[in-house]
C-alpha positions in Angstrom: 5.6 -41.3 59.9 8.3 -41.5 57.2 9.8 -44.6 58.8 6.3 -46.2 58.9 5.9 -45.4 55.2 9.2 -47.0 54.4 8.2 -50.1 56.3 5.0 -50.3 54.4 6.7 -50.0 51.0 9.2 -52.7 52.0 6.4 -55.0 52.9 4.7 -54.3 49.5 7.7 -55.5 47.6 7.8 -58.8 49.4 4.2 -59.9 48.9 2.7 -61.9 46.1 1.6 -60.2 42.9 -2.1 -59.6 43.7 -2.2 -58.8 47.4 -1.4 -55.8 49.6 -1.7 -56.3 53.3 -2.5 -53.7 55.9 0.2 -53.7 58.6 -1.0 -55.3 61.9 -4.2 -56.5 60.4 -5.6 -59.7 58.8 -7.4 -57.6 56.2 -6.2 -57.6 52.6 -6.6 -55.6 49.5 -6.7 -57.4 46.2 -5.0 -54.9 43.9 -5.9 -54.3 40.2 -3.5 -55.6 37.6 -2.5 -53.6 34.5 0.0 -54.2 31.7 2.3 -51.2 32.2 3.7 -48.8 34.8 2.7 -45.2 34.7 4.6 -44.0 37.8 7.2 -46.4 39.4 8.0 -44.6 42.6 6.3 -42.2 45.1 8.1 -40.5 48.0 6.6 -38.9 51.1 3.4 -40.8 51.2 0.4 -41.7 53.2 -1.5 -45.0 52.6 -5.3 -45.2 52.4 -7.1 -48.6 52.2 -10.5 -49.5 50.8 -11.4 -53.1 51.7 -14.0 -55.4 50.0 -16.5 -56.9 52.4 -19.9 -58.7 52.0 -23.0 -59.0 54.1 -25.2 -61.7 52.7 -25.6 -60.6 49.1 -24.6 -57.0 49.7 -21.1 -55.7 48.8 -19.7 -53.3 51.3 -16.7 -51.0 51.5 -14.5 -50.5 54.6 -12.2 -47.5 54.5 -9.0 -47.1 56.6 -7.6 -43.6 56.4 -6.0 -43.4 59.8 -2.5 -42.7 58.5 -3.5 -40.0 55.9 -1.4 -36.8 56.4 -2.6 -33.9 54.2 0.9 -32.6 53.4 1.9 -35.9 51.8 1.1 -37.8 48.6 -1.9 -40.1 49.2 -1.8 -43.7 47.9 -5.3 -45.2 47.4 -5.0 -48.9 47.8 -8.4 -50.0 46.6 -9.7 -53.6 46.3 -10.2 -54.4 42.6 -13.6 -56.1 43.2 -15.3 -53.0 44.6 -17.8 -51.2 42.3 -17.4 -47.5 41.4 -20.7 -46.7 43.1 -19.0 -47.4 46.5 -15.5 -46.3 45.7 -16.1 -42.8 44.2 -18.1 -41.3 47.2 -15.2 -42.3 49.5 -12.7 -40.7 47.2 -14.8 -37.5 47.0 -14.9 -37.4 50.8 -11.1 -37.8 51.1 -10.5 -35.2 48.3 -12.6 -32.7 50.2 -10.8 -33.4 53.5 -7.4 -32.9 51.9 -8.5 -29.8 50.1 -9.8 -28.2 53.3 -6.7 -29.0 55.4 -4.5 -26.1 56.4 -1.6 -28.5 56.1 -2.2 -29.4 52.4 0.9 -29.1 50.2 0.5 -27.6 46.8 2.9 -30.3 45.4 1.2 -33.3 47.0 -0.6 -35.7 44.6 -3.2 -38.5 44.9 -2.4 -41.9 43.3 -4.2 -45.1 42.6 -2.1 -48.1 43.3 -2.0 -51.3 41.2 0.3 -54.1 40.1 2.2 -54.1 36.9 1.7 -57.8 36.0 4.5 -57.8 33.5 7.1 -56.3 35.9 5.5 -57.9 38.9 5.9 -54.7 40.8 3.7 -52.1 42.5 2.9 -49.1 40.3 0.9 -45.8 40.6 -1.6 -43.8 38.6 -1.9 -40.1 39.4 -5.4 -38.6 39.5 -4.7 -35.2 41.0 -7.6 -32.8 41.2 -10.0 -34.8 39.1 -13.6 -33.8 39.8 -15.9 -36.9 40.0 -19.6 -36.3 39.1 -22.4 -38.8 39.9 -24.4 -37.6 37.0 -24.5 -37.4 33.2 -22.8 -34.5 31.4 -25.1 -31.7 30.2 -27.3 -32.4 27.2 -25.4 -32.0 24.0 -22.0 -32.8 25.5 -19.7 -35.3 23.7 -19.2 -38.3 25.9 -17.1 -41.4 25.7 -18.9 -44.0 28.0 -17.4 -47.2 29.3 -20.1 -49.6 30.1 -20.1 -52.5 32.6 -20.2 -55.2 30.0 -17.0 -54.1 28.2 -18.8 -52.0 25.6 -17.6 -48.5 24.6 -20.0 -45.8 23.4 -19.4 -42.4 21.9 -22.5 -40.3 22.1 -24.6 -43.5 22.3 -22.8 -45.1 19.3 -21.2 -48.5 20.0 -17.5 -48.6 19.0 -14.6 -50.9 19.4 -11.3 -49.8 20.9 -9.7 -49.7 17.5 -12.6 -47.6 16.0 -12.7 -45.0 18.8 -9.9 -42.7 17.8 -10.7 -42.9 14.1 -14.4 -42.1 14.7 -13.7 -39.1 16.9 -11.2 -37.6 14.5 -13.6 -38.1 11.7 -16.3 -35.9 13.3 -17.6 -32.8 11.6 -17.6 -30.0 14.1 -18.7 -26.4 13.8 -17.1 -25.0 17.0 -14.5 -25.9 19.6 -15.8 -28.8 21.8 -14.7 -30.9 24.8 -15.1 -34.6 25.0 -15.9 -36.0 28.5 -15.3 -39.4 29.9 -18.1 -41.4 31.6 -18.1 -44.8 33.4 -20.8 -47.2 34.4 -21.3 -46.9 38.2 -21.3 -50.7 38.6 -17.9 -51.1 36.9 -15.4 -52.9 39.1 -12.6 -50.7 40.2 -10.1 -52.9 38.2 -12.0 -52.4 35.0 -12.3 -48.7 35.8 -8.5 -48.3 35.9 -8.1 -50.3 32.6 -10.6 -48.0 30.9 -9.1 -44.9 32.5 -5.7 -45.9 31.0 -7.3 -46.4 27.6 -9.0 -43.0 27.8 -5.6 -41.4 28.5 -4.2 -42.8 25.3 -6.9 -41.4 23.0 -5.1 -39.3 20.3 -7.1 -36.3 19.1 -5.9 -34.9 15.8 -9.1 -33.1 14.9 -8.8 -29.3 15.3 -11.2 -27.9 17.8 -11.7 -31.1 19.7 -10.0 -32.0 23.0 -10.6 -34.5 25.9 -11.3 -32.9 29.3 -9.6 -35.2 31.8 -10.3 -32.9 34.8 -13.9 -34.2 35.1 -15.1 -37.8 35.2 -18.8 -38.8 35.1 -20.0 -41.9 36.9 -23.6 -43.0 36.3 
Protein backbone atom coordinates (compact mmCIF):
# COMPACT_ATOMS: atom_id res chain seq x y z
CA UNK A 1 0.00 0.00 0.00
CA UNK A 2 2.82 2.38 0.82
CA UNK A 3 4.41 1.93 -2.62
CA UNK A 4 1.02 2.62 -4.20
CA UNK A 5 0.72 5.85 -2.20
CA UNK A 6 4.22 6.91 -3.25
CA UNK A 7 3.26 6.29 -6.87
CA UNK A 8 0.12 8.43 -6.49
CA UNK A 9 2.07 11.30 -4.96
CA UNK A 10 4.66 11.19 -7.77
CA UNK A 11 1.88 11.38 -10.34
CA UNK A 12 0.39 14.37 -8.50
CA UNK A 13 3.60 16.38 -8.83
CA UNK A 14 3.68 15.83 -12.58
CA UNK A 15 0.17 16.94 -13.50
CA UNK A 16 -1.02 20.42 -14.39
CA UNK A 17 -2.02 22.90 -11.69
CA UNK A 18 -5.73 22.17 -11.55
CA UNK A 19 -6.11 18.46 -12.09
CA UNK A 20 -5.64 15.32 -10.05
CA UNK A 21 -6.12 12.05 -11.91
CA UNK A 22 -7.18 8.77 -10.37
CA UNK A 23 -4.73 6.02 -11.31
CA UNK A 24 -5.99 3.58 -13.95
CA UNK A 25 -9.05 5.72 -14.64
CA UNK A 26 -10.15 8.44 -17.06
CA UNK A 27 -11.95 10.29 -14.28
CA UNK A 28 -10.46 13.49 -12.97
CA UNK A 29 -10.83 15.74 -9.95
CA UNK A 30 -10.62 19.48 -10.50
CA UNK A 31 -8.94 20.60 -7.27
CA UNK A 32 -9.61 23.91 -5.46
CA UNK A 33 -6.94 26.60 -5.69
CA UNK A 34 -5.89 28.68 -2.68
CA UNK A 35 -3.18 31.30 -2.16
CA UNK A 36 -1.12 29.56 0.52
CA UNK A 37 0.09 26.24 1.85
CA UNK A 38 -1.12 25.09 5.27
CA UNK A 39 0.54 21.66 5.27
CA UNK A 40 3.07 20.85 2.56
CA UNK A 41 3.60 17.13 3.07
CA UNK A 42 1.69 14.14 4.42
CA UNK A 43 3.15 10.68 5.00
CA UNK A 44 1.43 7.31 5.39
CA UNK A 45 -1.71 8.20 3.46
CA UNK A 46 -4.81 6.81 1.80
CA UNK A 47 -6.44 8.73 -1.08
CA UNK A 48 -10.21 9.24 -1.30
CA UNK A 49 -11.80 10.76 -4.40
CA UNK A 50 -15.07 12.64 -4.88
CA UNK A 51 -15.89 13.17 -8.54
CA UNK A 52 -18.19 15.75 -10.12
CA UNK A 53 -20.84 14.28 -12.43
CA UNK A 54 -24.02 15.53 -14.09
CA UNK A 55 -27.24 13.90 -15.20
CA UNK A 56 -29.27 16.34 -17.30
CA UNK A 57 -29.46 19.37 -14.98
CA UNK A 58 -28.67 17.47 -11.80
CA UNK A 59 -25.25 17.56 -10.14
CA UNK A 60 -24.09 14.22 -8.78
CA UNK A 61 -21.19 12.98 -6.68
CA UNK A 62 -19.26 9.77 -7.23
CA UNK A 63 -17.08 8.62 -4.34
CA UNK A 64 -14.13 6.25 -4.61
CA UNK A 65 -12.84 5.16 -1.21
CA UNK A 66 -11.52 1.73 -2.23
CA UNK A 67 -7.99 2.51 -1.04
CA UNK A 68 -8.91 3.96 2.37
CA UNK A 69 -7.07 2.27 5.24
CA UNK A 70 -8.23 3.34 8.70
CA UNK A 71 -4.77 3.39 10.26
CA UNK A 72 -3.46 5.97 7.76
CA UNK A 73 -3.95 9.67 7.11
CA UNK A 74 -6.85 10.19 4.69
CA UNK A 75 -6.53 12.62 1.80
CA UNK A 76 -9.88 13.90 0.55
CA UNK A 77 -9.46 14.80 -3.13
CA UNK A 78 -12.74 16.57 -3.83
CA UNK A 79 -13.79 18.28 -7.06
CA UNK A 80 -14.05 22.02 -6.47
CA UNK A 81 -17.37 22.30 -8.35
CA UNK A 82 -19.29 20.03 -6.00
CA UNK A 83 -21.75 21.74 -3.61
CA UNK A 84 -21.45 21.22 0.14
CA UNK A 85 -24.89 19.61 0.29
CA UNK A 86 -23.42 16.63 -1.60
CA UNK A 87 -19.91 16.67 -0.13
CA UNK A 88 -20.61 16.88 3.60
CA UNK A 89 -22.85 13.76 3.87
CA UNK A 90 -20.10 11.69 2.23
CA UNK A 91 -17.49 13.10 4.62
CA UNK A 92 -19.75 12.27 7.55
CA UNK A 93 -20.08 8.67 6.37
CA UNK A 94 -16.33 8.30 5.99
CA UNK A 95 -15.65 9.92 9.36
CA UNK A 96 -18.02 7.44 11.00
CA UNK A 97 -16.43 4.51 9.18
CA UNK A 98 -12.94 5.49 10.30
CA UNK A 99 -14.04 6.15 13.86
CA UNK A 100 -15.64 2.71 14.19
CA UNK A 101 -12.68 0.85 12.74
CA UNK A 102 -10.65 -1.25 15.17
CA UNK A 103 -7.59 -0.37 13.10
CA UNK A 104 -7.97 3.40 13.56
CA UNK A 105 -4.78 5.10 14.68
CA UNK A 106 -5.01 7.85 17.28
CA UNK A 107 -2.39 9.83 15.37
CA UNK A 108 -4.03 9.60 11.93
CA UNK A 109 -5.54 12.76 10.48
CA UNK A 110 -7.97 13.73 7.73
CA UNK A 111 -6.89 16.31 5.15
CA UNK A 112 -8.56 18.24 2.35
CA UNK A 113 -6.27 18.51 -0.68
CA UNK A 114 -5.96 21.61 -2.84
CA UNK A 115 -3.45 23.41 -5.06
CA UNK A 116 -1.35 26.31 -3.87
CA UNK A 117 -1.61 28.42 -7.01
CA UNK A 118 1.40 30.55 -6.08
CA UNK A 119 3.76 27.64 -5.48
CA UNK A 120 2.01 25.49 -8.09
CA UNK A 121 2.11 22.59 -5.67
CA UNK A 122 -0.28 20.24 -3.91
CA UNK A 123 -1.14 21.29 -0.34
CA UNK A 124 -3.24 19.95 2.52
CA UNK A 125 -5.74 21.37 5.01
CA UNK A 126 -6.33 19.28 8.17
CA UNK A 127 -9.87 18.96 9.47
CA UNK A 128 -9.40 16.33 12.16
CA UNK A 129 -12.43 15.46 14.23
CA UNK A 130 -14.65 18.34 13.07
CA UNK A 131 -18.32 17.60 13.64
CA UNK A 132 -20.43 18.63 10.65
CA UNK A 133 -24.05 19.59 11.36
CA UNK A 134 -26.79 19.92 8.75
CA UNK A 135 -28.70 22.40 10.85
CA UNK A 136 -28.54 25.88 12.35
CA UNK A 137 -26.91 26.39 15.75
CA UNK A 138 -29.29 26.67 18.69
CA UNK A 139 -31.26 29.92 19.07
CA UNK A 140 -29.18 32.65 20.66
CA UNK A 141 -25.84 31.28 19.45
CA UNK A 142 -23.27 33.57 17.87
CA UNK A 143 -22.73 32.54 14.26
CA UNK A 144 -20.48 33.70 11.44
CA UNK A 145 -22.26 32.64 8.26
CA UNK A 146 -20.68 32.44 4.82
CA UNK A 147 -23.37 32.74 2.17
CA UNK A 148 -23.36 31.43 -1.38
CA UNK A 149 -23.13 34.86 -3.03
CA UNK A 150 -19.94 35.89 -1.22
CA UNK A 151 -21.69 37.70 1.62
CA UNK A 152 -20.57 37.28 5.23
CA UNK A 153 -22.97 37.65 8.15
CA UNK A 154 -22.46 37.78 11.88
CA UNK A 155 -25.73 37.12 13.68
CA UNK A 156 -27.61 38.21 10.50
CA UNK A 157 -25.62 41.45 10.15
CA UNK A 158 -23.87 41.84 6.81
CA UNK A 159 -20.14 42.55 7.16
CA UNK A 160 -17.12 42.80 4.90
CA UNK A 161 -14.00 40.68 5.49
CA UNK A 162 -12.23 43.75 6.87
CA UNK A 163 -15.08 44.56 9.26
CA UNK A 164 -15.47 41.05 10.69
CA UNK A 165 -12.71 41.00 13.33
CA UNK A 166 -13.35 44.57 14.43
CA UNK A 167 -17.08 44.02 14.78
CA UNK A 168 -16.68 40.82 16.81
CA UNK A 169 -14.08 42.31 19.15
CA UNK A 170 -16.31 45.35 19.71
CA UNK A 171 -19.22 43.30 21.04
CA UNK A 172 -20.59 43.86 24.53
CA UNK A 173 -20.83 40.50 26.28
CA UNK A 174 -22.12 39.57 29.72
CA UNK A 175 -20.77 36.03 29.93
CA UNK A 176 -18.31 33.73 28.17
CA UNK A 177 -19.58 32.80 24.72
CA UNK A 178 -18.59 30.67 21.73
CA UNK A 179 -18.80 31.76 18.12
CA UNK A 180 -19.75 29.07 15.60
CA UNK A 181 -19.07 28.92 11.87
CA UNK A 182 -21.83 28.26 9.33
CA UNK A 183 -21.82 27.77 5.56
CA UNK A 184 -24.48 27.88 2.89
CA UNK A 185 -25.23 24.30 1.83
CA UNK A 186 -25.02 25.31 -1.85
CA UNK A 187 -21.51 26.75 -1.59
CA UNK A 188 -19.05 25.20 -3.99
CA UNK A 189 -16.41 23.11 -2.29
CA UNK A 190 -13.70 25.51 -3.50
CA UNK A 191 -15.41 28.53 -1.93
CA UNK A 192 -15.96 26.52 1.24
CA UNK A 193 -12.21 25.98 1.58
CA UNK A 194 -11.54 29.67 0.95
CA UNK A 195 -14.02 30.69 3.65
CA UNK A 196 -12.73 28.00 5.99
CA UNK A 197 -9.24 29.43 5.66
CA UNK A 198 -10.60 32.92 6.33
CA UNK A 199 -12.47 31.70 9.42
CA UNK A 200 -9.27 30.16 10.82
CA UNK A 201 -7.59 33.57 10.61
CA UNK A 202 -10.13 35.41 12.74
CA UNK A 203 -8.32 37.06 15.65
CA UNK A 204 -10.37 37.32 18.85
CA UNK A 205 -9.07 39.79 21.43
CA UNK A 206 -12.32 40.21 23.33
CA UNK A 207 -12.16 38.50 26.72
CA UNK A 208 -14.85 35.85 27.08
CA UNK A 209 -15.24 35.23 23.35
CA UNK A 210 -13.78 32.30 21.40
CA UNK A 211 -14.40 30.58 18.08
CA UNK A 212 -15.41 26.92 18.29
CA UNK A 213 -13.72 25.24 15.33
CA UNK A 214 -14.76 21.73 16.38
CA UNK A 215 -18.26 22.17 14.90
CA UNK A 216 -19.32 23.41 11.48
CA UNK A 217 -22.91 24.12 10.49
CA UNK A 218 -24.11 23.66 6.92
CA UNK A 219 -27.59 24.95 6.02
